Structure formats: structure tokens, C-alpha cells
Backbone bond lengths (Angstrom), bond angles and torsions (degrees), N, CA, C in turn:
res aa  C-N    CA-C-N  psi(-1)  N-CA   C-N-CA  omega(-1)  CA-C   N-CA-C  phi
1 X - - - 1.432 - - 1.512 112.08 -
2 X 1.301 118.17 -15.01 1.451 119.90 -176.11 1.528 112.48 -69.87
3 X 1.351 118.94 -18.65 1.446 121.32 180.00 1.512 114.14 -82.60
4 X 1.336 118.16 -10.03 1.443 121.91 -179.14 1.524 110.91 -81.69
5 X 1.327 115.90 146.54 1.459 117.66 175.70 1.518 110.68 -67.90
6 X 1.301 116.74 140.50 1.451 120.79 -179.71 1.510 109.52 -80.37
7 X 1.327 115.91 136.44 1.450 121.74 177.45 1.511 109.01 -132.12
8 X 1.304 116.59 160.46 1.448 121.64 176.56 1.519 108.69 -101.55
9 X 1.335 117.48 130.03 1.454 119.09 179.48 1.519 111.36 -72.02
10 X 1.337 116.17 146.58 1.458 121.46 171.67 1.513 107.21 -97.73
11 X 1.311 116.39 137.88 1.466 120.44 -176.72 1.509 110.59 -132.61
12 X 1.308 115.20 149.70 1.452 121.61 168.62 1.518 106.60 -141.67
13 X 1.300 116.48 156.48 1.454 117.98 -178.78 1.522 110.18 -149.44
14 X 1.302 113.90 160.85 1.448 122.42 174.18 1.505 107.42 -134.64
15 X 1.312 117.12 -175.96 1.464 118.93 -179.21 1.521 112.38 -69.96
16 X 1.346 118.20 -16.38 1.451 120.02 -176.71 1.525 114.73 -109.91
17 X 1.329 118.09 -0.50 1.461 119.27 -179.64 1.508 110.79 164.96
18 X 1.314 115.67 -163.27 1.445 119.02 -179.08 1.507 112.04 -162.07
19 X 1.329 114.09 170.54 1.452 120.80 177.00 1.518 108.31 -130.72
20 X 1.305 115.77 154.25 1.460 121.16 175.87 1.517 107.68 -142.62
21 X 1.306 116.12 146.58 1.458 121.78 176.80 1.517 108.09 -134.56
22 X 1.337 116.00 134.39 1.448 121.50 175.74 1.512 106.63 -132.37
23 X 1.309 117.17 133.31 1.453 118.44 -179.39 1.520 110.80 -142.73
24 X 1.311 113.52 153.94 1.454 121.97 173.30 1.531 105.67 -133.13
25 X 1.303 117.40 -172.29 1.463 119.61 178.99 1.517 112.61 -64.57
26 X 1.325 117.96 -25.15 1.462 119.99 -173.82 1.529 113.92 -115.22
27 X 1.300 119.53 -8.55 1.456 120.35 -170.94 1.514 111.40 -148.92
28 X 1.340 116.15 142.49 1.469 122.41 174.28 1.517 108.30 -126.67
29 X 1.319 115.79 137.03 1.452 122.01 178.84 1.527 108.09 -128.42
30 X 1.340 115.86 125.55 1.450 122.03 176.38 1.517 108.36 -118.59
31 X 1.324 117.84 134.99 1.450 122.11 179.12 1.515 108.49 -131.98
32 X 1.334 116.38 132.01 1.455 122.61 174.87 1.523 106.87 -122.18
33 X 1.318 116.82 131.16 1.463 120.31 179.46 1.529 110.10 -128.41
34 X 1.326 115.29 154.33 1.453 122.89 176.74 1.517 107.30 -118.91
35 X 1.333 116.24 126.73 1.451 121.09 179.80 1.522 110.74 -69.53
36 X 1.325 115.52 140.83 1.450 121.78 176.56 1.525 110.26 -114.20
37 X 1.295 116.11 -165.10 1.458 121.91 -179.24 1.526 110.85 -82.12
38 X 1.295 116.60 154.80 1.473 124.07 173.60 1.529 113.78 57.02
39 X 1.338 117.21 35.77 1.462 120.45 177.34 1.516 114.48 76.00
40 X 1.300 117.66 9.20 1.462 121.56 179.10 1.531 109.56 -92.70
41 X 1.316 116.01 167.80 1.452 122.89 177.60 1.521 107.31 -100.70
42 X 1.336 117.40 129.03 1.459 120.84 -179.58 1.523 112.47 -83.17
43 X 1.307 117.27 -21.42 1.457 121.13 179.11 1.509 110.25 -174.77
44 X 1.328 115.40 156.32 1.447 120.26 -177.03 1.532 107.78 -150.19
45 X 1.335 116.62 133.51 1.454 122.24 175.03 1.514 108.50 -126.16
46 X 1.322 116.22 133.72 1.466 121.43 179.08 1.524 109.23 -125.91
47 X 1.330 115.33 141.48 1.455 122.96 174.64 1.520 107.55 -125.01
48 X 1.327 116.61 126.65 1.460 122.06 178.99 1.513 108.09 -123.01
49 X 1.332 116.54 128.85 1.455 121.96 179.97 1.521 109.68 -135.84
50 X 1.332 115.54 139.98 1.462 119.73 175.26 1.519 110.92 -99.10
51 X 1.327 117.12 9.80 1.454 121.20 179.07 1.517 113.52 87.39
52 X 1.310 116.94 -2.78 1.463 121.46 179.45 1.519 111.56 -91.18
53 X 1.316 115.94 -151.30 1.462 122.01 -176.82 1.520 113.36 -85.03
54 X 1.310 118.83 -6.67 1.463 121.33 -175.16 1.522 110.40 -123.00
55 X 1.328 114.44 154.71 1.458 121.10 175.83 1.520 107.41 -146.18
56 X 1.307 116.32 161.14 1.466 122.49 177.23 1.514 107.86 -118.89
57 X 1.341 115.56 130.08 1.456 121.70 176.06 1.525 107.63 -119.06
58 X 1.313 116.83 128.69 1.462 121.77 177.27 1.518 108.15 -122.73
59 X 1.325 116.73 132.05 1.450 121.55 179.25 1.527 108.82 -124.60
60 X 1.313 116.69 121.37 1.461 122.28 177.39 1.517 107.94 -112.60
61 X 1.307 116.93 121.60 1.463 121.66 -179.32 1.524 108.78 -116.50
62 X 1.311 115.83 144.32 1.449 120.25 178.53 1.519 109.85 118.97
63 X 1.291 115.85 -179.41 1.459 122.43 -178.45 1.530 109.68 -80.69
64 X 1.344 116.65 115.15 1.462 122.68 -175.11 1.520 109.14 -113.93
65 X 1.312 117.12 125.84 1.464 122.16 173.82 1.525 107.96 -78.10
66 X 1.345 118.78 114.53 1.461 119.39 -175.37 1.524 114.08 -64.31
67 X 1.323 118.67 -29.25 1.467 121.16 178.52 1.526 110.10 -70.06
68 X 1.312 117.13 -45.22 1.464 121.13 178.16 1.520 110.48 -66.12
69 X 1.322 117.64 -43.02 1.455 122.01 179.46 1.543 110.11 -61.03
70 X 1.314 116.82 -44.31 1.472 120.60 178.18 1.513 111.83 -62.47
71 X 1.334 116.74 -37.31 1.466 120.61 178.90 1.530 110.88 -65.57
72 X 1.338 116.50 -41.27 1.472 120.60 179.17 1.518 109.86 -66.11
73 X 1.324 118.28 -46.42 1.458 121.71 179.20 1.528 110.92 -60.98
74 X 1.325 116.75 -39.59 1.458 121.08 179.31 1.505 113.22 -64.70
75 X 1.326 117.42 -25.89 1.470 121.34 -178.36 1.531 113.13 -92.51
76 X 1.316 118.86 -3.00 1.462 120.59 -178.15 1.521 112.27 -57.83
77 X 1.314 118.05 -34.80 1.459 120.80 178.88 1.512 113.36 -66.39
78 X 1.336 117.30 -21.28 1.463 122.18 179.35 1.517 112.74 -88.07
79 X 1.337 117.39 -15.08 1.458 121.35 -174.48 1.523 111.14 -86.78
80 X 1.330 116.32 148.76 1.453 122.51 174.52 1.523 107.37 -90.76
81 X 1.332 116.85 85.12 1.458 120.96 -174.58 1.518 112.22 -67.86
82 X 1.331 119.25 -28.72 1.458 120.89 176.90 1.529 110.64 -61.29
83 X 1.310 117.22 -41.67 1.454 120.93 178.50 1.528 110.62 -69.47
84 X 1.313 116.96 -38.42 1.459 121.60 -178.31 1.528 111.04 -64.51
85 X 1.347 116.83 -39.62 1.446 121.26 -176.78 1.521 113.43 -100.50
86 X 1.326 118.44 12.86 1.455 120.16 -177.73 1.525 110.82 -66.52
87 X 1.315 115.33 150.80 1.452 121.86 -179.23 1.533 107.78 -97.87
88 X 1.296 116.10 129.38 1.466 121.72 177.32 1.515 108.22 -83.53
89 X 1.334 116.96 110.95 1.475 121.27 -175.77 1.532 112.69 -66.61
90 X 1.325 119.19 -15.26 1.451 122.03 178.75 1.521 112.26 -71.40
91 X 1.318 117.25 -16.26 1.465 121.06 -176.29 1.523 112.80 -105.58
92 X 1.316 117.87 19.23 1.485 120.89 179.67 1.491 111.69 -80.19
């Protein structure tokens, strides 16, 4: 991630949730969240696009602890995601 240009996210919020947008020359990230009870997040949707023909949409529903979620997101760079998402050819 250190090779990417640093950008400042734009944010807006209301009493029920908020949105954030972060973009660089090659990538745009949009996040919409809904506030839940006790400081938790009731739901979160993210859209990531590199400006090409494809995009990724992720939707998380349910009660999300923002501290735990932030910790998991922060550790993604340490995880071997190729191994996590590898396909076992024995089950084809």
C-alpha cells in the first residue's frame, strides 16, 4: 500500500449513518454505513472500482463492532489471502 498516492477521504453523515469516499488516480472506494445501537454499526456496504469494467461490492449486515472490524481490516496486509481463497482441486 505504500506505493499508492495518499488521498484524504470525503465524508458526510446523518443521524442514522454516513458515507465516505476515497479516491486516487487509479481507484475509487465508496463506503456507506448505518449506525446501530451501543456504538456499533448495523450494516456497511462498500464499492471499490479501478475505473475499468469491473467493480467489487461488499455488504456486511448485522451488528458490527467498529473496533474489532478496524482491527481485522488493519491486519489484511499481514494475511496470505491467496492461501485463504485457494481452490481445492480435489473438490471439482
